[in-house]
N, C-alpha and C positions, 0 to 999 in steps of 0.2 A: 409895205407897210414898213417894213424895219428900215428899210433905205431916208424914207422920211421922219421914221425917227429918232436915227442916226443922227441925220442931217438936223433935224431940231435939238438931239443934245448936243452937238455939238456948238450951234451958234446960242445956245444957251435960253431956249425960247418954250422947252418942254415943260409946262406945266406941275407945279408940285404935288398940289392937293385935289382931291374930289371936288365934286357939285357937293353944294351944300344938301340937296334937296338927292334921295337917291335917283339914279339915271341907268341907264343903259346906252349901249353898241346894237346895235341890229346888224349882224354881219351876215353877208350872204346876197343880197337883195339885188337880182340884175334885171333891168330893164325888158329882157325876151327870154325871162324863165318863164316857167310856166304857171301861171297865174298869180304872178310875184307882184304883181302890181297890187292886186286886190288883195292879195297874203300883207303885202306892208301895211297897205290903210288898215286895216283888219288888226293889225300885231300893234301898231301904234292909240288905236282904240282902245285896246284891251293894255296897254301897258297905263297909258291913261286912268282907265280906272282903275287902275292897281293903286296909283297916284305915284307911278315911275317918269319920268322925264327921258325923253330918247335924245340921248346926246350925238350918237351921228348914226348915220342910216348908211352903209355902204356895200357894192362900189355904190350902186342907184344912186346919182342926185348927188357923190358926194364930190368934195374939192380935193385934190393932193393937198392943198394946202391944208385943209379940214384934219389930215392927218395926226398931227401935233397935237390935237384935241383927245385923242382916243384916250388917253391914263385919266382922260377925267370922270371919265363913266363911274361906277360900283361895281360893274361888269357888265359881260358879254353876251350876246343870244345869237345864238347859230340853226337858225330855223331848217338851213337843208344842207348837207352833211356834206353832198358834194363841192361847195363853195363856203368858204369863210372859216371849216374849222381847224386848219392848219395856220392859218393867220390868230384864232383863239388859243391856240392851244403856244403859238410862239408869246402872246401879249401876259400871254400865264406863267410861262417859262423866263421870260426878258422883265416883265412887270410886276408878278405875281398877281395878276387879274385873274378873277373866277369866270367860269363862264358855264352855260347851260346849254346842252345839246341833245335837249328834248324837243323832239320836233312837236308843238302843240296840234293836233291833229287827231279829230276825233274826240269821243270826251273824257274817255279813261285816260288818254295822252296828255290832256292839256289841263287837264286837271295835276299831274303829275310833274309836269314843265312850272307850271306854279306854284307849287309847292317845294319846288328844288331852289327857283327863286327867291320862293321866303325862305329859304333855311341861308342863304348867299348872304340876304338883306341883314339877316336877324345875326346872324357872326361878325356885321359891320355894329353892330348894337342900332340898327332900327326898329324889330322890337314888332316887326309887322304880324298879324295873322290872317290870312286869303281864305281861309274854310268857309264862313258863312258867304264869302262872293261865289267863291266855287260851289255851294249847294244853291243859292239863287237863279246862278246861271244854268247850271246842271238840270233845274225841277222848271225854270218857269221860262228861264229865255229862250237856250236852245229847246228847239224841238223834236232832238234829236234821241232823248233819252223817251219822250212821251212815246213818238212814233216806235222805237222796240219793244215797245209793250201792246203795241195795237195790234188789233186782226191780219191787216196787212202785212205787218215784219213777218209774224208771224207763219203768213202763207210762202214767206221766202226760206222758213228753216229748213235748214239739211239741203239746196238748195248747189249744185255744185258750179264752180268758179274759178276761172284763170286769173294770178295777176300779177304784170310784169311790166316794170321799169326800173328806173335809179332806184338807187337804194331808198332814199329818203319816203318815198311815195310807193313805192311797192310794199316798203318793211309794214309801212301808216297803214294802206289802206287792207294790206290782209289783216292786221290785227283789229281793224272797222267789222271786217267781217264777220270774221270767228271772232269776236269776244262780244261783240255790240249787237252784230245783226242774225249770229246764231246761223250763218249761214257757211258753206263746208267748201276752207279752198285744198282743192287738189293739185295744184302747184303755183309755187310763188318763184317768182323768178326773179333777176337783174343781169343785166349787162355791165356793170358796175364790177367787173372782176377782180381790179386789183383792191376792194374792199369787198371780198365773196366772203371772209370768214366770218366778219361782223352781222354781214346781210343775214346766213345761216341761224347767227345764235339771235337773233331779232324773230325768225318765225318760225324755227323747226317745230316750238310748239303750236304751232297754229294753223298747219296746212300736211296735207299730208306729202309732199315731196316739193325739192328745193332745188331749182335749177340755175346753177351760173353760167351765162353765156353770151355773146355778142354776134351767135350766128342765125341768122331769122328763121332761115331756111330748117336748121335743127330745133328752133322753138315752135314756128309754124306745122312741123309735120309732127311733134308735140302734143299742139293743143288738138288736132287732125284728131291723135290715139285717145283721147282723152274723154274729149264729148263735151266740153263743159254747158250748163245750161247760158250760162253768160262771159265774158270774158273783161278784163278790167286792163288795159296797159298802154302803151303811144298808139300812135298812127300808124305803125309797125302792122301791129296787134291788131288795128281796126282793121286794115287790107286783108289780113288775115282770116278777119272775122268774117270780114263779109263775102269770100270767095267759098267759107263754111258753111254763110249762114247762119250767123250766131252775134247776135248783138255787140258791142263792145261800149263800154266806158272810158274816154280816154281820162289817162290819169296823172302822164310824166310824159317828158319829152323823150322823142323828139314828135314835134307835132304840127301843127295846121295853124291856119291862119283863123280857121274860126275857135279854134281856144283861145283867142286872145278876145273875150267879149265885152261886147260894150256898159254891157250891168253888170252891177257890183258882184262877184263869184270867184270869196275866198274858199280856199281849200281849209286855211288853220284857223285857231279858237273856235268859238261857239258857233257863230255864221256856217263858221268853214265845216262843221259838223252839221248841219242844217242843209248846206249843198252838196255835202257828198250824198246823206239819204237819200235827196231828191237824185241826184245819179245812180246808187246802187238799183232804187225802186223802179226807176223810169228804164232804167238796161234791161231787168229783169222781165218787169210789164210790155216790153217794144215787141218781144217776142210774138205776141198773140195776135198784131193789126195783120198782120196778112190775113191769117188764119180771118178775123173777122170781117176785112175786107172779101177776102170769100165765100164769105156768106151772102153779107150783105150789097156784095154789087160797091165797085172804087174805079180810080184810076189807076189803083197797084194789082189789078185783079191777073197779068196776062202772066203766061205759064213759066213758073219760073223750077228750074233745075239743078239744085245746089250742086256748085262743082266742087271739088276737093282740091286739096292741095298737090296732091300726084297728079303729075301728065301724062298716065298711062293711056294708051286707048287700045287695050287688050280686051277691053269687053263695048260691048253695042246693047243699048235696048230698045226693045221692040216696039212698035206702034200701042198694041197693049197692054206692056210691061209699063210705057211710060203713061197712059190715058188712067191704068192705076193708082200711078205712083203721084198723081196730079189729086186723086179723091183725098190723100191724106193732108189734114192740118199743114197748113204753111210753117208753124212752130216747132215741130216733128218730123218735117218729110225731107230734110238733111240728113238727119241718122236712122231714117228707115234705108235710105239711098247707100248710106255710105257700109250697114248691116246687110243690106242684099248684098252689096256688090262684095263686101268679104268673101259672103254665103257661097257666090257665083265662082270666084278662083278657087274658094277650099274644093268644092266638087269640080271645078277642072271643066266651065261653062265659058262659055264665050259669047252667049248674048242670053240676055235676060228678059223675059217674059210674064205676062203677070203670074203664070203657075210658079214661076222661078220664086217670084215674090211673096204670093204665099208659101210657097216653102220651107223660105226664108222666115217669113214671120213663126211661121211654126217652129222651127228651128230656135229658135228664141221666147218662144214662149208666149209671144207676145197674142 
């Protein structure tokens, strides 16, 4: 951006004024970003509803020859902290262009983002007021606020979750779970160690523990120790969840081809709030499926013994021990297995029989 703006300045083609109507540069959307195509569509729709023209979207879909037109926008919007923030900071320092870096993810943060945009536009003489729009979208368009008051969401209150991903998505999802859905986030983490202070500042009031690490093994071990009801992370945490028999909703890169849905699935804006509610609710309720299949029969009723992250082979399960373990509902079997193995190690046992399983249950008051 700096190179092409300097080039335009030398050629005398750098525009002097702003667009007649309020306009925005959306900086940070990429072709392979997590749900970025859907987020871009949602942001364009949201800006149009606010009467704001989109001057330029970059880097996705933009040409280097369009960079010289960036100064025509009234402000810059940076939806993802990892991509675009340095560009926005440069444009503010060099050209005095204000920017908004509040990610509009979830009902609360979307409203905060729109109010920040309102403030910037009014400072430039626009005289806009988005309060009525925010109220209408929150109460009548988005279903997220309604869901938070429903009995289904109340059933999630106090559930324990782990959140891990890039700074933008992990921080936003942590706030949504804790603030909008009443879910207890026992750990919020990010692999973006270079920006760990910002992340910690954002989530410290909404979680029990903060983890800044790019060591997948350490992350997996901590998840195993915490035994949450659900994980919200990357494809790496999804694999951890499969090994621990824990449901995982993918909320950030690294991602898989399945995280490029054909249908409209934004994470940003008011429609994004609806999609996140569905993801969270379905992730928590998914754990009941194995139990129901065991009761009523189905193609997934084969015996499943939940593996642990540890590769230790110091314990053996006897036939009667395994038989008793299989009688335990699938959605809690993994936790019972881990507790029993911990009990056996503490007692110095090498084999777990049905009697050991019963003793472990009594030891934890189950």
